[in-house]
C-alpha positions as CSV (number, residue, x, y, z in Angstrom):
1,X,62.3,75.9,1.5
2,X,59.5,78.4,2.1
3,X,60.7,81.9,3.0
4,X,58.0,84.3,4.4
5,X,58.0,87.9,5.3
6,X,55.7,88.6,8.2
7,X,54.8,90.9,11.1
8,X,53.4,90.4,14.6
9,X,52.3,94.1,14.7
10,X,56.0,95.1,15.0
11,X,58.7,95.5,12.4
12,X,58.6,93.0,9.5
13,X,60.7,89.9,9.8
14,X,61.7,87.0,7.6
15,X,61.4,83.3,8.5
16,X,61.3,79.8,7.2
17,X,57.8,78.2,7.1
18,X,57.6,74.6,8.4
19,X,56.1,72.3,11.0
20,X,57.0,71.7,14.6
21,X,55.1,68.8,16.3
22,X,52.5,69.0,13.5
23,X,51.9,72.7,13.9
24,X,52.7,75.3,11.2
25,X,55.5,77.5,12.5
26,X,57.9,80.2,11.2
27,X,61.5,79.9,12.2
28,X,62.7,83.5,12.4
29,X,65.9,84.5,10.5
30,X,68.2,87.5,10.8
31,X,67.8,90.1,8.1
32,X,66.6,89.5,4.6
33,X,67.8,86.1,3.5
34,X,67.9,87.3,-0.1
35,X,70.9,89.4,0.9
36,X,72.1,88.0,4.2
37,X,71.6,84.3,3.7
38,X,69.8,82.0,6.1
39,X,70.8,82.7,9.7
40,X,68.3,81.4,12.2
41,X,67.7,83.4,15.4
42,X,66.3,80.4,17.3
43,X,62.9,82.0,17.7
44,X,59.8,80.3,16.4
45,X,56.4,81.8,15.9
46,X,53.1,80.0,15.1
47,X,52.0,80.7,11.5
48,X,48.5,81.4,12.7
49,X,49.8,84.3,15.0
50,X,51.4,86.4,12.2
51,X,50.3,88.5,9.3
52,X,52.0,87.5,6.1
53,X,53.4,90.3,4.0
54,X,54.5,90.4,0.4
55,X,57.5,88.0,0.5
56,X,59.7,90.3,-1.6
57,X,59.6,94.0,-2.1
58,X,61.2,94.6,-5.5
59,X,63.8,97.4,-5.0
60,X,64.0,97.8,-8.8
61,X,61.1,96.4,-10.9
62,X,58.4,93.9,-11.6
63,X,58.3,92.7,-15.2
64,X,55.2,91.2,-16.7
65,X,54.9,88.9,-19.7
66,X,51.8,89.3,-21.8
67,X,50.0,86.6,-23.8
68,X,52.2,83.8,-22.7
69,X,49.4,81.3,-22.8
70,X,47.8,80.7,-26.2
71,X,44.3,80.2,-24.9
72,X,44.4,83.5,-23.0
73,X,45.6,85.4,-26.0
74,X,42.7,83.9,-28.0
75,X,40.1,84.8,-25.3
76,X,41.3,88.4,-25.5
77,X,41.1,88.3,-29.3
78,X,44.9,88.6,-29.8
79,X,47.5,86.8,-31.7
80,X,50.3,85.0,-30.0
81,X,53.4,87.3,-30.1
82,X,56.4,86.3,-32.1
83,X,58.6,87.3,-29.1
84,X,57.8,87.6,-25.4
85,X,55.6,90.7,-24.8
86,X,57.3,92.5,-21.9
87,X,55.8,95.3,-19.7
88,X,56.6,96.9,-16.4
89,X,54.6,97.2,-13.2
90,X,56.0,99.7,-10.5
91,X,57.1,98.3,-7.2
92,X,54.5,100.5,-5.6
93,X,51.9,98.1,-7.0
94,X,53.0,95.3,-4.8
95,X,50.9,94.1,-1.8
96,X,50.8,91.0,0.2
97,X,48.4,88.2,1.2
98,X,45.2,89.5,2.7
99,X,45.9,93.1,1.7
100,X,43.0,94.8,-0.1
101,X,43.1,95.4,-3.9
102,X,41.8,99.0,-4.4
103,X,39.4,99.3,-7.2
104,X,40.2,102.7,-8.9
105,X,37.6,105.3,-9.8
106,X,39.1,105.5,-13.3
107,X,38.0,102.0,-14.3
108,X,34.8,100.0,-14.5
109,X,36.5,96.7,-15.7
110,X,39.2,95.5,-13.3
111,X,40.3,91.9,-14.0
112,X,42.2,89.2,-12.0
113,X,45.1,87.4,-13.7
114,X,46.6,84.5,-11.7
115,X,50.3,83.9,-12.5
116,X,53.5,82.2,-11.4
117,X,56.1,84.8,-10.3
118,X,59.9,84.3,-10.5
119,X,62.1,86.0,-7.9
120,X,65.6,86.9,-9.1
121,X,68.4,86.3,-6.6
122,X,71.5,88.0,-8.0
123,X,72.6,90.7,-10.4
124,X,72.7,89.3,-13.9
125,X,72.7,90.2,-17.5
126,X,72.8,88.1,-20.8
127,X,71.9,85.0,-18.9
128,X,71.6,81.8,-21.0
129,X,68.5,79.6,-20.7
130,X,70.7,76.9,-19.3
131,X,72.1,79.3,-16.7
132,X,68.7,80.7,-15.6
133,X,68.4,78.4,-12.6
134,X,71.6,79.9,-11.1
135,X,70.0,83.4,-10.9
136,X,66.5,82.4,-9.7
137,X,66.1,82.7,-6.0
138,X,62.6,81.1,-5.9
139,X,59.0,81.4,-6.9
140,X,55.8,82.9,-5.6
141,X,52.2,83.4,-6.6
142,X,51.0,86.6,-8.2
143,X,47.8,88.3,-9.3
144,X,48.5,90.7,-12.3
145,X,45.5,92.9,-11.6
146,X,44.6,94.8,-14.8
147,X,42.1,97.6,-15.6
148,X,41.0,96.2,-18.9
149,X,39.2,99.2,-20.1
150,X,42.2,101.5,-19.5
151,X,44.4,98.9,-21.2
152,X,42.3,99.1,-24.3
153,X,41.9,102.9,-24.1
154,X,45.6,103.8,-23.5
155,X,47.1,101.4,-26.1
156,X,50.0,100.8,-23.6
157,X,49.7,99.2,-20.2
158,X,51.5,101.4,-17.7
159,X,48.3,102.8,-16.1
160,X,46.1,99.8,-16.6
161,X,48.6,97.5,-14.7
162,X,50.4,100.1,-12.5
163,X,47.9,101.2,-9.9
164,X,48.8,100.8,-6.3
165,X,47.7,97.4,-5.0
166,X,47.7,95.9,-8.6
167,X,50.4,93.3,-7.9
168,X,49.6,91.0,-5.0
169,X,52.4,88.6,-4.2
170,X,52.6,85.7,-1.7
171,X,52.1,83.8,0.4
172,X,55.9,83.1,0.5
173,X,58.8,82.3,-1.7
174,X,59.3,78.6,-2.5
175,X,62.9,77.9,-3.4
176,X,62.4,74.2,-4.1
177,X,59.9,74.4,-7.0
178,X,59.8,73.0,-10.5
179,X,57.9,75.4,-12.8
180,X,57.7,72.9,-15.7
181,X,54.2,71.6,-15.0
182,X,52.3,72.9,-12.0
183,X,48.5,73.5,-11.7
184,X,47.5,77.2,-11.5
185,X,43.9,78.1,-10.5
186,X,42.1,81.2,-9.7
187,X,38.8,81.4,-7.8
188,X,36.5,84.3,-7.4
189,X,34.5,83.6,-4.2
190,X,33.9,79.9,-4.4
191,X,33.8,79.7,-8.2
192,X,36.9,78.5,-10.2
193,X,37.6,80.9,-13.0
194,X,41.1,79.9,-14.2
195,X,42.3,76.3,-14.3
196,X,45.6,75.9,-16.2
197,X,49.1,74.5,-16.0
198,X,52.4,76.1,-16.2
199,X,53.3,73.6,-18.9
200,X,51.0,75.6,-21.2
201,X,53.4,78.6,-21.2
202,X,54.5,79.4,-24.7
203,X,57.9,80.7,-23.5
204,X,59.2,78.7,-20.5
205,X,60.8,80.2,-17.4
206,X,64.4,79.7,-18.4
207,X,63.8,81.3,-21.8
208,X,62.0,84.2,-20.2
209,X,64.9,85.0,-17.9
210,X,67.3,84.7,-20.8
211,X,65.1,87.0,-23.0
212,X,64.6,89.7,-20.4
213,X,68.2,89.7,-19.3
214,X,69.3,90.1,-22.9
215,X,68.3,93.8,-22.8
216,X,67.9,94.6,-19.1
217,X,70.0,94.0,-16.1
218,X,68.2,92.0,-13.4
219,X,68.7,92.8,-9.8
220,X,68.2,90.8,-6.6
221,X,64.5,91.0,-5.7
222,X,63.3,91.7,-9.2
223,X,60.1,89.8,-10.1
224,X,59.1,88.3,-13.4
225,X,55.4,87.5,-13.9
226,X,55.2,84.7,-16.4
227,X,51.7,85.2,-17.9
228,X,48.2,84.0,-17.1
229,X,46.1,81.1,-18.3
230,X,42.7,81.6,-19.9
231,X,39.7,82.5,-17.8
232,X,40.5,86.0,-16.7
233,X,37.5,88.1,-15.8
234,X,36.1,91.0,-13.8
235,X,36.0,91.4,-10.1
236,X,34.2,94.0,-8.0
237,X,34.5,95.6,-4.6
238,X,33.5,92.9,-2.0
239,X,34.9,90.0,-4.1
240,X,37.5,87.6,-2.7
241,X,40.0,86.4,-5.3
242,X,42.4,83.5,-4.6
243,X,45.3,82.2,-6.8
244,X,46.7,78.8,-6.0
245,X,49.8,77.3,-7.6
246,X,50.5,73.6,-6.9
247,X,53.7,73.3,-4.9
248,X,53.7,76.9,-3.6
249,X,50.4,77.8,-2.0
250,X,47.4,80.2,-2.1
251,X,47.4,84.0,-2.4
252,X,44.0,85.6,-1.3
253,X,43.0,89.2,-1.5
254,X,39.7,91.1,-1.2
255,X,38.7,93.9,-3.6
256,X,37.6,97.2,-2.0
257,X,36.6,100.5,-3.4
258,X,39.5,102.9,-3.6
259,X,39.0,105.6,-1.0
């Protein structure tokens, strides 16, 4: 099931993405299905007639996992961490498909990082790896945008990863997804920059949920970014960056100078 958040130039709505007579459509639901469940209104809207928004607005937090692919750690000149390396991105960094990524004046080295994102569906703490599936609502695509020069300069990552627009999410939440071994690619313009598989994660999704929930209560709508494959690199105003995850879809954003 694909759950989208969208607008037709009015208030945002949620809906289920599917097909009707071979045409992509959104079946509108009442309220936010993360909290209200799936209640169809009977209205259907062509997918081409809507603007997709970030499929979830984390009311609490976005958690990132650093260096969770060995090849990415190596390309950055880092060792693989003994335990998951966890950082926070503010919920104000979240934007949706098609929204511009604002290139901040403070940086001259902003990078893309295509990632699989996990959306939490219920309040939980001390979840076991075996029980992680029971608290995961679904999965979406993410771009963990990073000001690499500020990351090096600051020594901690709050500013480098926390700018407004530095967490694109979308195009929707896929609830029927197996994160074990899916292709994840990032293109800059027409050039493929990242080409990896989720099977290359050092710490798998169930263990990440267990680890994070061992010291932090997770709330509905919280998002966990699971790390990026090798091939990260710089992007500039005017660039178009797309992250595609097999079985979910493609998230595309354009970089603009921050006004």
